[in-house]
N, C-alpha and C positions, 0 to 999 in steps of 0.2 A: 867741691865735695871731698873731703881732707881723708879720712880710711875708710872705708867700704863696713856696712858692716853685716853680717854674715845672706840678711836677705836684701839687699844692694846684692850679692853678687849671685843667688838667687828667683832674682827677682830679672836680674839679667839674662841670664845661660834661661832661663826662661820665653824667653821672650826670644831670646834667639832661635832657641827648636820650635816654637808654631809657627816665627816671621820664614824660619828653614822648611820649615813644616806646605807652608800652604806654597814655597813658592815649585816645589819637587810638584802638587797636585795643578799649579794648575800652570804648568810656565811646561816645567820635567814632560808629568803626561801620568810618574809613575807613584808606587805604593808611600803615602805617610808617612806609616807606622813602619823603616827601615832604622838601623844603625845609619845611613845615609843621611835624615835626612841630624840623627845626632848627631851627631858630626860635626855634618854642615854648624850645625844653634853652637853646640860648644862654640864653636870657630869667629861667630857672628857675638855672640855673648862676650865670649874673650876683648875682642874688638872694640865691643862695643863700651864693655865698663874701662879700658885701656884709657879710651876714650872719653867717656868723662872721669878719668883720675888725672892724665895728664895733657888734652889736648883744649878741653874748656872750658879750665883758667886761662888756661895764658889768653888763649883769643878772648876770652872775658878780659884781664889786664888790660890785654895795647889794644881794644876795638877801642875805648873808649876815644883813645890820647894819636890816634888817626884823624886826621879832616877825614870830611866827603871832600867828596870833584865839588855838588854843588854851593862848599864856602857855610855850612849852617854845621 
């Protein structure tokens, strides 16, 4: 992913909000429709987008060059 489109950004944010809502409902036993869910979702979505932009291409570039422990 070189440059995120609006669709990529919205997808990451909505996925983050959905994950945050499920986390609050299942593990914290709190209301899922709250600003806390939205704020946590924005953080998760932003982190996911940064990972897609910065980390994933670097890992894909470096990983094939590393030798595997089993020698293959």
